[in-house]
C-alpha positions as CSV (number, residue, x, y, z in Angstrom):
1,M,185.3,139.9,105.3
2,L,181.6,140.1,104.5
3,K,181.3,136.3,104.7
4,Y,182.9,136.3,108.1
5,Y,180.6,139.0,109.3
6,Y,177.6,137.1,108.0
7,N,178.7,133.9,109.8
8,G,179.2,135.9,113.0
9,S,175.7,137.4,112.8
10,Q,174.2,134.0,112.1
11,A,175.9,132.5,115.2
12,L,174.7,135.5,117.3
13,Y,171.2,134.9,116.0
14,F,171.2,131.2,116.9
15,A,172.7,131.9,120.3
16,T,170.0,134.4,121.1
17,F,167.3,132.0,119.8
18,Y,168.6,129.1,122.0
19,L,168.9,131.5,125.0
20,L,165.2,132.4,124.6
21,V,164.2,128.8,124.3
22,I,166.1,127.9,127.5
23,L,164.6,130.9,129.3
24,Q,161.1,129.7,128.3
25,I,161.7,126.2,129.5
26,F,163.1,127.5,132.8
27,L,160.1,129.8,133.3
28,F,157.7,126.9,132.5
29,L,159.4,124.6,135.0
30,L,159.4,127.3,137.6
31,Y,155.7,127.9,136.9
32,C,154.9,124.2,137.3
33,N,157.0,124.0,140.5
34,I,155.0,126.9,142.0
35,K,151.7,125.6,140.8
36,L,152.3,122.0,142.0
37,G,154.1,123.1,145.2
């Protein structure tokens, strides 16, 4: 049970990390689009 909970927490951590990375890339592209456009 504890091992399953640990794997779930690790998956949640990676999902949050990738979501933040995607958000930063999206904001960077939006910034470039506004600055260039």
